[in-house]
N, C-alpha and C positions, 0 to 999 in steps of 0.2 A: 792939631787934628783931633777930631772927636773920637770917642771910643768906637762909635759905629762905623765911621770911615776907616779907622785903623783895622778893625776886625775884618772888614770886607776885603782887605787886601790879601787875606789868607784863604778866601773862598775860591774854589775851582770854578771854571767857566760855567759848567752845568749847574752848579749850586747857585751861582749868580742869576742864571736864567730863570731857575725855578723860583727864586725870591722875587724876581721882577714880575713873573707871571702870577704868583700868588697875590702880590700887592695889586696888580691890575684887576684880578678877579674880585678882590675885596672892594676895590673902588667901584666896580660895576654893580656888585651886589648892593652896596650902600646907596648907589644912585637909583637902583631899581626900587629899593624900599621907599625912596623919597618921591618917586613918580606918582602923581595923583591918578586915581582911576574913578570911573563913574559907569553907571549902567545907561547906555544909549538906548533909546526907544527906536527900534528900526522898522516897526510896523504896528498897525492896530486894526482890528476887525471886530465887528459885532456878530455874535452868534445867538441863535435860538436853539436851546437844547430841550427836546421833548422826550419824555419817558412814559411809555404806556405798559401797564401791568394789568392783567386780567386773570380771574380764576373763578371756579364754580365750587360753592360749598358742597360737601358730601350731604347725603340725606341726613336729616336730624339737625341738631344744634351744634354751635361751635363758637369759639372766640378767637379773635386775632388782634394783635397789638402792633402798631407801627410807631417807631420813634425815628424821625428823619432829621438830620442836621440841616439847618438853614445855612446854605453856603455862604462863606465869609468873603470879604474883599481881602486880596493878597497883593503881592507885589505886581503881578501881571493881570489879575482877574478883578474886575469891578462889576458887581452884580447890580443890575438895574431893575429886574422883575423876577419874582419867585411866586409860584401858585401851585396849590395842590387841590385836586378835585375831592379827596378825602379830607374832611375838615377836622381839626383838633385844636389843641391849646399849645401855645408857645411857652415852653418852660426854659429856664436858664440853669444849666448844670454848673456847679461850682468848679473852679479851676483857674489856672493862670495861662491863658485867658479863659473866661467862661465860655461854654458853648450854648447857642440858642437851638433848641430842639422842638420840632413839631411832633406832638404826641397825641395819640388817640387809641381808644379800644373799640373794636367793632364786635358786636354780638349778633349772632344769627340764630333765630328760633325756627323751629320746625314749621313749615308752611309759608315762610317768608321767601321773597325772591332770592334765588341761589347764585345768580351771576353777579360778580362785582368787577367794575372797571375802575382803574386808578390812573390818573394822568397827572404828571408833573411838568411844569413848563418853566424854564429859566432863560432869561435874556441877560447878556452881559457883554462888556467890552474886554477883549483879550489881547494883550500886547506881546509883541516879540521884542526881547531885550538882548543886549549884549554887553558884556563888561569890556571897556576899552580904556586905553591910556588917555590921560589929559583931564583937566578939570571939566565939570559940566558946563554946558552953554548957558543954562539958567541957574539962578540962585534959589530954586525952590527949596523950602525947608524939608529936612529929613525927619519923619515922625519916629521917634525912638519907642521901643517897647516900655511898658511900665516897669518899675523896679521889681525884680524877681520874676518877671514874666519870661516864659520860654527858657527857664534855667533849671527847673526842678528835675529830680530823679523819679521816675514812674515805674509802674509794673513792667512796661515794655522798654522804656528808655532808662534803664536801670544802671546809670553810670556810677552810682555810689557803691555798687557791689564790689567786693574784694577781687572777684575774677576780672572785672572790667578794669579796675584800677591797675592790676598786674599787667594786663594787656597794654595799657597806655605806656607803662614803663618799658616793657619788652619791645614794643614797636617804635619807641622813640617819639610818640605823639603827645609829648608835653609841650606846651606853648613856650617858645624861647623868649628870652628878654628882648623887648623891643619889636617882637613879631606882631604885626597887625592881624586882625581877624581874617582879612582876605588872603594874606600870606599863609596863615595857618590852615585855612580851608583848602587852599590850593595844595598844601602839603598832604592833607588827608586824602584828597582826590587822587593825587599821584600815588600814594601808598596803596589805595584800592586798585588802581590800574595795574600796579606791579604785583600785588599779592592776591587779588580777589579773582573769583571765578563765578560767572553767572550760573546758577543752578536752581531749577524749579522742578518739583517742590524743593524748598530749602532742606539742607541736611539737619538743621537744628530748629528748635522752637523760635518763634519770632520775638526775641528780646535781645537787646544789645549785648549783654554779658555772654549769652550762648553763641550768637552769630559771630562775634569777634574772633573766636578761637581758630576758625578755619577760613572764614570769609567765603564759603561756598554757599551762596544764597541768591535771593531775588531782589527785586526793586525795594520791597518793604524791608528786608534784612539789611541791605546797604544803607538805606535811609536812616534806619534806627541807629546803627553804629555811627554814622556821620553826626547825627544830631547829638548822640550821647557824648562823642569825643569833644564836640564843640562846647557843650554845657559843662562837662568836666573841667574845661579850660576857661570857664566864665565868659563864654561867648553865647549870646542868645541864639537859639536855633529851634527849628520846628519841622515836623512832618507836614506834608500836604498830601492828603489821601483822597483819591478819586478816580478819574477816568482820563485816559490818554486817547484823543481823537487823532488818529494817524494822518499825517500830512507831509507835504514837501514844501520847502521854503525856497522861493525864487530869489534871484539876485537883487530884486527890488525890495526884499524884505517881507513880501506878502506870503501868506500861508495858504496853500491850496489843500483842502481836506479831500480824502479819497473814500470817505464813507465807513471805513473800518474803525474799530475802537477796541480798547482792552482796559481792564482795571490796572491802575498804576499808582505808585507812590514815589514822590520825590522829596527833596529837602531844601530848605532855605536857611541861611544864617545871616546874622546882622553885623554889619560893619558901620560904625557911626559916621564914617566919612563917605559911605556909599549908599547904604540902605540895606534892604533885604536882597541877598544874592542867591540865585538858584543853583542847585547841584543835582546832577542826575547821571551818576556813573553807570547805572544799569543800561541806559540808552546807548552808551559808548560800547558796552560789551555786546549788546544786541544789534549794533550797527543800524540804529534807527535812522530814517531819513531826516534831514533838516540841516546838517552841516557836513560839508565834504570831508573835513578833518576829524569828524566824530568826537569833537571836544565839547562836552555838554557841561563844562564848568563855567559859571557866570554867564550862561546863555539860556534864554527861555524861548523856545520856538513859538509859543503862543497857542498851542493846541492842547494844553492840559487843563482839565476842569477839576477843582478841588471841592469836595463835599465838606471837609472839616480839617482842622489842625490836629496834629498829634493822635492820640488813641486812648484806649482804656476807658470806655464808658461802663457804667454800672446801671442796669435797667431792671425793673420789676417786670418779668415776662410771664406768660401764662403758666409755664411749668417750673419757674424758678424765680425766687425773689433775689434782688441784687445780683443778677447775672452779669458776668464779665463779657462784654462785647469789645473786642480789641479795636476794630475799626469798621467803618461802613463805606463800601465802595459801590454798591448798588442799592437803590430803595428795596426794602424787603419787609415782609410781614412775619411775625412769629405766631404760630398757631397753637391752639390747645390740642390735647391728644385726640379728641373726637373730631377735629377738623383737619387732621393730617392729610386726608385725601385731596384737600384743595391744592396741594403742591403738585399733584400728578398732572393736572391739566392746566397749570399756570403757564402764561406766556409773558415774555418780556421783549420790549422793542425800544431802541433809542433812535431818534431822528436828530440830525445836526444840520442846521441851515445857516448859511452865511448871509446876513442881512445887508451888511455894508462894510 
């Protein structure tokens, strides 16, 4: 008789039952880790996004600067057309990855026309996606980020700070041995649901080390902490900064827009077996339409438009050189002091059309 069998003779019935259940739970957990997953595309639609901005210069002269990110392709967003009626130069900001920025300076001299209209038009394909069990039906290759891309500690995603490192330890959000990126991302999401509270305006500055202390924050704050936690555990992750065009998702996977919108920030992280996986816990807290169970992990309803990845631009603006601009969620102009009055009569308008 083996030692294991001999020792089991002295266990009480309740102890035996607990051992059996513990072994069963371990078997189920190991099986779950081995179950492949993929992002299924449940719908696709083409949108035209139009933004109109107008203002009138005050009497006299003035200067305005615009620096507008050229929207990237993401996991669910594929840009087909981008145009701006204000013409500038496309510059590339250094970073991992670099950002492409449309930049220009507008000068107004006394006696020149004072009214300015600015129109931006974007056309793209937007997919609805959902993380599901099972291998993908097609063997399409997964494009991995470049070495070191979406892993750095930045001014806002400051995961290398001692405060953030201490929070990772106290919250138990260190990646476990054998834990896949999707399993770790799910664990962060569950931690946010249990410990977080949506609060706007947030109680702390928008940086990961400050937000993680209380997790009383908004979409930007939760996304910063999520991305920072992934990067600290060597999982590529990124912010997607832009606009949420509110909608409902039908049972057939199609998205119906209702015309409303708001600025929004979500996160994506990378699993080499799956690709870029979306996460949006703030939509869970706000009970956003789209999913009956309000689970926005690994699900992309297809109504989010991203202006850029991450944050922390540094621009030379009329009143300050190397100014820190954390992120851009609406096209905007920065005015010189003598053109301040242009903001008083400025108008903004978004139009969202479903083309097909």
